N, C-alpha and C positions, 0 to 999 in steps of 0.2 A: 485408547484402551487403558484400562485401570490396572497397572502393574507396579504399584508402589512397593519399595523395598529392594529394588534391583541394586546391587552393589556398585554398579558403574554410574548410578544417578546421584546427584547432590541432594542434600536435605531440601532445598527450595524446590527442586523438580518433583521430589516425592510429595511435598506439601501441596504443590500445584495440582498434581495428579489426584491426590487424595481429595482435595476440595472439589475438583471436577467430578469425581466419582460421587461424592457426597451430595453435590447439588445437581447431578444429572437428572434425577426425576423432576426437579423443579423446572429445569430447562426444557425437558420433554413436555411437561405439563403446560408450559407457556405456549408451545406450538400446537397443543392439542385442542384448545377451546374453539378455534375457527372450524375445525372439522367437526367436532362435537356439536357446535352451534348449528351447523347446517343440518345435521342429522336430527337435532331437536326441533329446529324450524320445520323440517319436513314431517316428522312424526306428529308434532303438535297440530300442524295445519291439517294433516290427514285425519287425525282423531277428532278434530272439530268439524271438518267438512262432511265426513261420511254420515254421522248421525243427523245432522240438520238437513242434509240432502234426502236421506231416506225418509225422514219425517215429512218433509215437503212433498216429495214425490209419492210416497206411499200412503199418506194420510191427508194432508191439507189440500193438495191439488189433484189427488187421484180421480175424483169425480169429474173435474174439469177436463183433464186429459182424456178420460174414457169417453166423455160426451163429444169431445171435439175430434179426436183421432182414434177412437176405440177399435175401429175395424183394422187399424194398422198395428195395434199393440199385441204382442205375444207374450209368451213366458220369458222371464228374465234369463239371459244366458250369462252365467257367472263369470266365465273367463274374460269376455270382452268388458264386462262391468268392472271387474277387478283391475284389468289393464288400464281402463280409462281413468280410474281414481289414482292408481299408482303413477301414471304418466302426467296427468293433469296437475297433480300436486307438486311434481318436480319443477314445473315452470314457475310456481309461486315463489319459493326461495330464490330462484335464479333471476327472475324478472321483477319481483315485487318486494320481498321482505329480507332478502339476503345481504343487502348492502349494509355497510357499517353506518352509513348515513340514514338508514331507514328509521322512521319514527312511526308511532301509531297513526298519526295523521297522514303522513305520506303513504303508508301501507294501506290505509282505508281507501284513499283516493285511487292509488295504482292498483290495488286489488279490484276495485269496482270497474276501472277501465279494462283490466285484463279479462275479467269475467264478461264484460260487455263485448269486447272483441272476440273472444273465443266462442261464446254462446251465439253471438250474432253470425259468425261464420257458419256455424252449424244450421241455425234457423233460417238464415237467408238462402243457404244452399238448398235446404229442405223445401222452402217455399217455391224455389225455382224448378225443383225436380219432382217433388212428390205432390200428387193431385189432392191428397187429403190433408196436407199440412196447411194450416190456416194462419191468417195475421194474428188473431187473438192468441193462438198457441205460441207463436213466435214472440209476441210482446211479453206474455207471461214468462216464457222460458228465458228470454234474454234478461228480463228484469230480475228473475230469480238468480240466474247465473252471476250477474253482477253483484247482487246482494250477498249471495253465498260465498263468493270469492273474496269480497271485501271483508266480510265477517271472519272467515276462516283464516285468511292471511293476517289480519290484525290480532285476533286472539292467539294465533300461533306465534306471532312476534312477541306479544306480551308474556306468553308462557316461556319462550326462549330467553327473553330478557331476565326472567326470574330465575330460570335454572342455569343458564350459561350466559351471563352478561358479558358484553364486549369488554375487552381490556380497556381500562381507563388510562388516558394519557396523562402523565404527570410532567408538567413543565417545572424544571428546577431553575431557580433564578439565583445568580450570584449576588451576594450582598456587598 
């Protein structure tokens, strides 16, 4: 607590408390970047993933999916779609890009693997349960999920590195 000037304190104690108060914002800021970095990783990844996914699903592959499983498609339900994106992207900083050791190369690889596993889970389950789900749809969807997750996680990492770089470790050597 910052209460410099108390008559029972010594000058050194007042100076120490004053310095602690003066530098408290810097100490707090030192602990804030990891939290802010996760938020930035999350938001950057989300901001990258949503437009490329909408572009792919709504324009590039729309005809393909309509011709393959068109009778299964309905109107987009916004709540489940929003929940998917919000939850899916949580896993990317947790499992792919959030580590202090994450590099663009590792994030590209682990993002692709994460997308492969997540999308393959959905598509292989759909192949086993849904009579209109086809192998071509599964291959295209899994490939897309792998690519989209790799790209969004890597670009998200690059954005976070630019906005909230990890604290650099300084080794001090005695001469």
